[in-house]
C-alpha positions as YAML, in Angstrom:
chain: A
units: angstrom
residues:
- id: 1
  name: MET
  ca: [-0.04, -0.05, 0.12]
- id: 2
  name: ARG
  ca: [1.29, 3.56, -0.92]
- id: 3
  name: VAL
  ca: [1.04, 6.04, 1.66]
- id: 4
  name: LYS
  ca: [0.53, 9.70, 1.15]
- id: 5
  name: PHE
  ca: [2.60, 12.12, 3.34]
- id: 6
  name: VAL
  ca: [0.55, 15.15, 4.19]
- id: 7
  name: VAL
  ca: [2.09, 18.14, 5.83]
- id: 8
  name: LYS
  ca: [0.33, 19.97, 8.84]
- id: 9
  name: PRO
  ca: [1.15, 23.02, 10.54]
- id: 10
  name: ARG
  ca: [2.91, 22.72, 14.04]
- id: 11
  name: LYS
  ca: [-0.45, 24.47, 15.62]
- id: 12
  name: ARG
  ca: [-2.46, 21.40, 14.34]
- id: 13
  name: MET
  ca: [0.18, 18.65, 15.23]
- id: 14
  name: ARG
  ca: [1.33, 20.27, 18.52]
- id: 15
  name: ASP
  ca: [4.31, 17.84, 19.96]
- id: 16
  name: ILE
  ca: [3.46, 15.05, 17.61]
- id: 17
  name: ILE
  ca: [6.08, 14.86, 14.69]
- id: 18
  name: ALA
  ca: [4.06, 12.14, 12.54]
- id: 19
  name: THR
  ca: [1.08, 10.10, 12.98]
- id: 20
  name: HIS
  ca: [-0.92, 7.79, 10.71]
- id: 21
  name: TRP
  ca: [-4.21, 6.16, 10.50]
- id: 22
  name: LEU
  ca: [-3.44, 2.98, 12.47]
- id: 23
  name: VAL
  ca: [-2.71, 5.30, 15.50]
- id: 24
  name: ASP
  ca: [-5.00, 8.27, 15.03]
- id: 25
  name: SER
  ca: [-8.40, 7.79, 13.82]
- id: 26
  name: LYS
  ca: [-8.64, 11.37, 12.72]
- id: 27
  name: VAL
  ca: [-5.90, 10.47, 9.90]
- id: 28
  name: PRO
  ca: [-7.51, 9.14, 6.71]
- id: 29
  name: LYS
  ca: [-6.65, 5.70, 5.52]
- id: 30
  name: GLY
  ca: [-3.31, 5.69, 3.60]
- id: 31
  name: GLU
  ca: [-2.17, 9.15, 4.98]
- id: 32
  name: VAL
  ca: [0.67, 10.01, 7.04]
- id: 33
  name: TRP
  ca: [0.53, 13.49, 8.71]
- id: 34
  name: VAL
  ca: [3.89, 15.12, 9.27]
- id: 35
  name: ARG
  ca: [4.63, 18.27, 11.17]
- id: 36
  name: GLU
  ca: [5.71, 21.08, 8.85]
- id: 37
  name: ASP
  ca: [8.87, 22.19, 10.65]
- id: 38
  name: TRP
  ca: [10.16, 18.53, 10.26]
- id: 39
  name: TRP
  ca: [9.11, 17.79, 6.57]
- id: 40
  name: LYS
  ca: [11.06, 21.15, 5.70]
- id: 41
  name: ASP
  ca: [14.28, 19.70, 6.86]
- id: 42
  name: PRO
  ca: [15.61, 17.09, 4.05]
- id: 43
  name: VAL
  ca: [17.26, 14.80, 6.65]
- id: 44
  name: ARG
  ca: [14.43, 14.82, 8.93]
- id: 45
  name: ARG
  ca: [11.96, 14.13, 6.05]
- id: 46
  name: LYS
  ca: [14.02, 11.05, 5.09]
- id: 47
  name: ARG
  ca: [13.89, 9.82, 8.51]
- id: 48
  name: ILE
  ca: [10.20, 10.16, 8.99]
- id: 49
  name: LYS
  ca: [9.53, 8.36, 5.53]
- id: 50
  name: VAL
  ca: [11.61, 5.35, 6.61]
- id: 51
  name: HIS
  ca: [10.46, 5.33, 10.11]
- id: 52
  name: GLU
  ca: [6.61, 5.65, 9.26]
- id: 53
  name: LYS
  ca: [6.62, 3.16, 6.37]
- id: 54
  name: VAL
  ca: [8.37, 0.47, 8.51]
- id: 55
  name: GLU
  ca: [6.19, 1.12, 11.26]
- id: 56
  name: ILE
  ca: [2.94, 0.98, 9.26]
- id: 57
  name: ASN
  ca: [4.07, -2.36, 7.76]
- id: 58
  name: LEU
  ca: [4.68, -3.97, 10.93]
- id: 59
  name: MET
  ca: [1.71, -2.82, 12.64]
- id: 60
  name: LYS
  ca: [-0.24, -4.18, 9.57]
- id: 61
  name: ARG
  ca: [1.54, -7.49, 10.32]
- id: 62
  name: GLY
  ca: [0.02, -7.43, 13.62]
- id: 63
  name: LEU
  ca: [2.62, -5.67, 15.86]
- id: 64
  name: SER
  ca: [1.52, -3.37, 18.57]
- id: 65
  name: TYR
  ca: [2.33, 0.32, 18.08]
- id: 66
  name: THR
  ca: [4.97, 0.23, 20.81]
- id: 67
  name: ARG
  ca: [6.82, -2.52, 19.42]
- id: 68
  name: ALA
  ca: [6.51, -1.38, 15.78]
- id: 69
  name: HIS
  ca: [7.84, 2.21, 16.80]
- id: 70
  name: LYS
  ca: [10.74, 0.79, 18.54]
- id: 71
  name: VAL
  ca: [11.66, -1.38, 15.51]
- id: 72
  name: ALA
  ca: [10.90, 1.34, 12.99]
- id: 73
  name: THR
  ca: [13.42, 3.57, 15.02]
- id: 74
  name: LYS
  ca: [16.11, 1.17, 15.25]
- id: 75
  name: PHE
  ca: [15.64, 0.32, 11.46]
- id: 76
  name: GLU
  ca: [15.68, 3.85, 10.54]
- id: 77
  name: ARG
  ca: [19.19, 4.75, 12.30]
- id: 78
  name: VAL
  ca: [20.80, 1.48, 10.73]
- id: 79
  name: ALA
  ca: [19.16, 2.32, 7.28]
- id: 80
  name: LEU
  ca: [20.38, 6.14, 7.18]
- id: 81
  name: LYS
  ca: [23.59, 5.53, 8.85]
- id: 82
  name: GLY
  ca: [25.34, 4.28, 5.87]
- id: 83
  name: ARG
  ca: [24.10, 7.08, 3.80]
- id: 84
  name: ARG
  ca: [25.83, 9.74, 5.88]
- id: 85
  name: GLY
  ca: [28.84, 11.17, 4.08]
- id: 86
  name: LYS
  ca: [28.64, 9.07, 1.07]
- id: 87
  name: LYS
  ca: [28.61, 11.03, -2.31]
- id: 88
  name: ARG
  ca: [26.27, 9.89, -5.03]
- id: 89
  name: ARG
  ca: [27.97, 9.28, -8.24]
...
């Protein structure tokens, strides 16, 4: 399933950086809401995309939000660690 990332103002999101329909019933199915200030930063945007996609896939396979979030956080760190400092050719 494809997910659509929707940017929301900080006023709307408050302290939440990102959320999706499996966690928040206000979010339409297939959407991930992301706080605007995080989406503007390309490094943070990359982290959010990886994290939320992994988290959604794990939750759809039956993991709880807490467990899926922990795994997604570890995955995001490992997946993006190798990209730091490397130049594209």
